[in-house]
C-alpha positions as CSV (number, residue, x, y, z in Angstrom):
1,L,37.9,-83.9,-17.2
2,A,37.8,-80.3,-18.2
3,G,36.3,-78.7,-15.3
4,L,38.8,-80.8,-13.2
5,A,41.4,-79.0,-14.8
6,V,40.3,-75.6,-14.3
7,G,39.5,-76.2,-10.6
8,L,43.1,-77.6,-10.5
9,V,45.6,-75.6,-12.6
10,P,44.8,-71.9,-11.0
11,T,45.4,-73.5,-7.3
12,L,48.5,-75.4,-8.1
13,P,50.6,-71.8,-8.1
14,F,49.5,-71.3,-4.6
15,Y,49.9,-74.7,-3.2
16,F,53.7,-74.2,-5.1
17,L,53.7,-71.2,-2.8
18,R,53.1,-72.5,0.2
19,V,49.8,-70.3,0.5
20,M,47.4,-73.3,0.1
21,G,47.3,-76.5,1.1
22,A,47.6,-80.1,-0.8
23,G,43.7,-81.1,0.1
24,D,42.3,-77.5,-0.5
25,V,43.9,-77.7,-4.3
26,K,42.3,-81.5,-4.5
27,L,39.1,-80.4,-3.2
28,M,39.1,-77.5,-6.1
29,A,39.6,-80.3,-8.5
30,A,36.8,-82.0,-7.1
31,V,33.9,-79.2,-7.1
32,G,35.3,-78.4,-10.8
33,A,34.6,-81.9,-11.5
34,L,31.3,-82.2,-10.1
35,L,30.1,-78.8,-11.8
36,G,32.0,-79.1,-15.2
37,Y,33.7,-77.1,-17.5
38,P,31.5,-73.8,-18.3
39,S,30.5,-73.8,-14.6
40,E,34.2,-74.0,-12.9
41,V,35.4,-70.7,-14.3
42,G,33.0,-68.5,-12.6
43,A,32.5,-70.5,-9.7
44,V,36.7,-70.2,-9.2
45,L,36.2,-66.7,-9.4
46,V,33.9,-66.4,-7.1
47,I,36.1,-68.7,-4.6
48,L,39.1,-66.7,-4.9
49,A,37.1,-63.5,-4.2
50,V,35.6,-65.0,-1.2
51,G,38.8,-66.6,-0.2
52,G,40.5,-63.2,-0.2
53,I,37.6,-61.7,1.8
54,L,38.2,-64.6,4.5
55,A,41.7,-64.0,4.8
56,L,41.7,-60.5,5.4
57,V,38.7,-61.0,8.1
58,W,40.9,-64.2,9.2
59,S,44.2,-62.4,9.8
60,A,42.7,-59.1,11.3
61,A,40.8,-61.2,13.7
62,T,43.6,-63.3,14.6
63,I,46.9,-61.3,14.7
64,G,45.3,-57.4,14.1
65,V,44.4,-54.9,11.7
66,R,48.3,-53.0,12.1
67,P,50.4,-56.2,11.6
68,L,48.1,-57.4,8.6
69,L,48.7,-53.9,6.8
70,E,52.5,-54.3,7.8
71,N,52.4,-57.8,6.6
72,L,50.9,-56.6,3.1
73,G,52.9,-53.8,2.3
74,R,56.4,-55.3,3.3
75,G,55.1,-58.7,1.7
76,C,53.8,-57.6,-1.9
77,Y,57.2,-55.3,-1.7
78,L,59.9,-58.1,-0.7
79,S,57.6,-60.5,-3.1
80,V,58.0,-58.1,-6.3
81,V,62.0,-58.1,-5.4
82,R,62.4,-62.5,-5.0
83,I,60.6,-62.4,-8.0
84,M,62.7,-59.7,-10.0
85,Y,65.8,-61.9,-8.9
86,G,64.6,-65.0,-9.7
87,D,63.4,-66.2,-6.5
88,L,60.1,-67.5,-4.9
89,P,58.6,-65.4,-2.7
90,S,58.7,-66.5,1.3
91,T,56.6,-66.4,4.8
92,A,59.5,-65.6,6.2
93,D,60.0,-62.1,5.1
94,L,56.9,-61.1,7.0
95,P,57.6,-59.1,9.7
96,V,54.4,-60.8,11.7
97,A,54.6,-64.5,11.6
98,S,51.1,-65.7,9.5
99,I,48.5,-67.6,10.6
100,R,47.0,-70.5,8.1
101,M,43.4,-70.2,7.2
102,P,41.0,-73.2,6.7
103,Y,40.8,-72.4,2.8
104,A,37.8,-75.3,2.6
105,L,35.5,-72.7,4.0
106,A,35.8,-70.2,1.4
107,I,35.6,-73.4,-1.0
108,A,32.3,-74.3,0.4
109,I,30.8,-70.6,0.4
110,G,32.0,-69.7,-3.2
111,T,30.7,-72.9,-4.7
112,I,27.5,-73.0,-2.4
113,G,26.9,-69.4,-3.6
114,Y,27.7,-69.2,-7.3
115,V,25.5,-72.7,-7.9
116,L,22.5,-71.0,-6.0
117,V,23.1,-67.8,-8.5
118,D,23.8,-69.5,-11.2
119,G,20.7,-72.0,-10.8
120,G,18.4,-69.3,-10.2
121,Y,20.0,-67.6,-13.2
122,R,19.1,-70.5,-15.4
123,V,15.6,-71.0,-14.1
124,A,14.7,-67.4,-14.6
125,F,15.7,-67.6,-18.3
126,G,14.7,-70.8,-19.2
127,L,18.5,-72.2,-19.9
């Protein structure tokens, strides 16, 4: 249950901001339930890093680098302004329409990578 919570809690804000779908949040919770508490913390960090890299590559490939940079700059600025005034960030503020990325790919790559590295570490040191 602790692993499930560690997979679920960090992804819920992304779901509420409509950045991540409900299926991706449930998949993260399932991965957490399978890996368990200590391992899931590291796996979540790896998955989020892989997801960020894939999102940048996905955006650059679909909308181009220049619109990506415009969206990042304006999106970050307007998100801070909205939060300062007690509102939530919105994708409607972006100059170029955002394109959704299947985050399950990032979850799969991050989980497999973490398990291979963590498993190799444990075998090498006899843990």
